[in-house]
C-alpha positions in Angstrom: -7.5 6.3 -16.4 -8.5 7.4 -12.9 -10.2 5.3 -10.5 -10.4 1.8 -9.4 -9.8 -1.2 -11.7 -12.4 -4.1 -10.8 -10.7 -7.5 -11.3 -13.6 -9.4 -9.9 -16.6 -8.5 -7.7 -14.8 -8.3 -4.5 -11.4 -7.4 -5.4 -10.2 -3.8 -6.1 -7.0 -2.2 -7.6 -6.6 1.4 -6.4 -3.8 4.0 -5.6 -4.7 6.9 -3.3 -2.5 9.6 -2.2 -2.9 11.0 1.3 -1.5 14.3 2.5 -2.0 16.7 5.2 -2.9 20.4 4.3 -3.7 23.3 6.7 -3.6 20.5 9.7 -6.4 18.4 7.8 -6.0 15.1 5.9 -7.1 14.8 2.5 -7.0 12.0 -0.1 -7.2 11.6 -3.9 -7.5 8.8 -6.0 -4.5 8.1 -8.5 -4.7 6.8 -11.8 -5.2 2.9 -11.6 -2.0 2.4 -13.9 0.1 3.4 -10.9 -1.1 0.0 -9.1 1.8 -1.5 -11.5 4.3 1.2 -11.5 6.5 1.9 -8.4 8.5 4.8 -10.0 5.2 6.5 -11.4 3.8 6.2 -7.9 6.7 7.8 -6.2 6.6 10.6 -8.9 3.0 11.1 -8.3 3.5 11.2 -4.3 6.4 13.9 -4.8 4.1 16.0 -6.9 1.7 16.6 -4.1 2.8 19.1 -1.4 2.2 18.0 2.2 3.3 19.4 5.7 4.4 15.9 7.1 5.1 13.9 3.8 2.8 12.2 1.2 1.3 8.8 1.8 0.6 6.4 -0.9 -1.8 3.4 -0.4 -2.0 0.8 -3.0 -4.3 -2.4 -3.0 -3.8 -4.9 -5.7 -7.0 -6.9 -6.0 -7.3 -9.5 -3.0 -3.4 -10.2 -3.1 -1.6 -7.5 -1.4 -0.9 -4.0 -0.6 1.7 -1.3 -0.6 2.3 1.5 1.6 4.7 4.3 0.7 5.7 7.7 2.5 7.6 10.4 0.6 9.2 13.0 2.7 11.6 15.3 0.6 14.0 12.8 -0.9 13.2 10.2 1.5 11.0 7.2 0.5 9.7 4.5 2.7 8.1 1.4 1.5 6.3 -1.3 3.0 4.8 -4.6 1.0 2.6 -6.6 2.9 3.4 -10.0 1.1 6.7 -10.8 -0.8 5.2 -13.8 -2.4 3.0 -11.2 -4.6 6.3 -10.7 -6.2 6.1 -13.6 -8.6 2.8 -12.4 -10.2 2.5 -8.8 -9.7 5.0 -6.1 -11.2 4.3 -3.8 -8.3 5.5 -6.3 -5.8 8.3 -7.2 -7.9 9.3 -3.6 -8.4 9.0 -3.0 -4.6 11.6 -5.7 -3.6 13.8 -4.4 -6.1 13.6 -1.0 -4.9 14.1 -2.4 -1.2 17.0 -4.4 -2.6 15.3 -7.8 -1.4 15.8 -10.5 -3.8 12.7 -12.1 -5.3 12.2 -15.6 -3.7 13.2 -18.4 -5.9 10.6 -21.2 -6.5 12.0 -23.3 -3.5 11.7 -20.3 -1.2 8.2 -19.3 -2.4 7.1 -23.0 -1.8 8.3 -22.6 1.5 6.4 -19.3 2.2 3.3 -20.5 0.6 3.3 -23.9 2.7 1.4 -21.8 5.3 -1.7 -20.2 3.5 -2.1 -18.3 6.7 1.1 -16.4 6.4 2.0 -13.5 4.6 5.7 -12.4 4.8 6.2 -8.5 4.5 9.1 -6.6 3.2 10.1 -3.1 3.7 9.8 -0.5 6.7 7.5 -1.7 9.4 8.0 1.6 11.0 6.8 3.6 8.0 3.7 5.1 10.3 5.2 4.8 13.7 5.6 8.6 14.2 1.9 8.7 13.2 0.7 6.6 15.7 0.9 2.9 14.1 3.8 0.9 15.5 5.7 -1.8 13.9 4.0 -4.6 16.0 0.5 -3.3 14.9 1.3 -3.1 11.2 2.8 -6.4 11.3 -0.5 -7.7 12.8 -2.6 -6.0 10.5 -0.6 -7.0 7.1 -0.4 -10.6 8.6 -4.1 -11.2 8.9 -4.9 -13.2 5.8 -8.6 -12.9 6.7 -8.7 -9.4 5.7 -8.5 -8.1 2.1 -5.9 -5.4 1.3 -8.5 -2.8 1.1 -9.8 -3.7 4.3 -6.3 -3.5 6.0 -5.8 0.0 4.3 -9.1 1.1 5.5 -8.0 0.1 8.8 -4.7 1.9 8.7 -6.5 4.9 7.4 -8.7 4.8 10.6 -5.8 4.5 13.0 -3.7 7.2 11.2 -6.9 9.4 11.6 -7.7 9.9 7.9 -10.3 7.5 7.6 -12.9 9.8 6.1 -10.8 11.2 3.3 -9.6 7.6 2.4 -13.1 6.3 2.3 -14.4 9.5 0.4 -11.4 8.8 -2.2 -12.6 5.0 -2.8 -16.2 6.1 -2.9 -15.5 8.8 -5.6 -15.2 6.1 -8.3 -18.6 5.0 -7.7 -20.3 8.4 -8.0 
């Protein structure tokens, strides 16, 4: 199935591939099944040629997001909140890929004590060469008042591909 899974009125599950072609950014919706399959997502990103690597942006409901960047054999991955690894296969797969242990129950309780905290994992500098530094990505991903799709939309705007990103999301409603 292509598109976006609607888990409730406000929460979207989607995966989008973003790539640079002829000096222009473009974006396409990926199958929604990839929102729970890291290896399938990486494979899909590798199939899309791009001048500066392929970007994958995944939102899972109102819970978390994953950003990926594939350039040749190199794969950089960023997970917005490690606490999601207890409930969502994609988050658990990302931690496994990053060789970061899934937090045990006590660690998770400690993380979740402060509801205003999201603990990211992975490469905060994933988009630094495109103009989004580690500090800014950390601030965006840590803003618990923003839904994952809003954070990804903000990242897309900062990186210069807001229009194709928004068009890809809107395509499911056409």
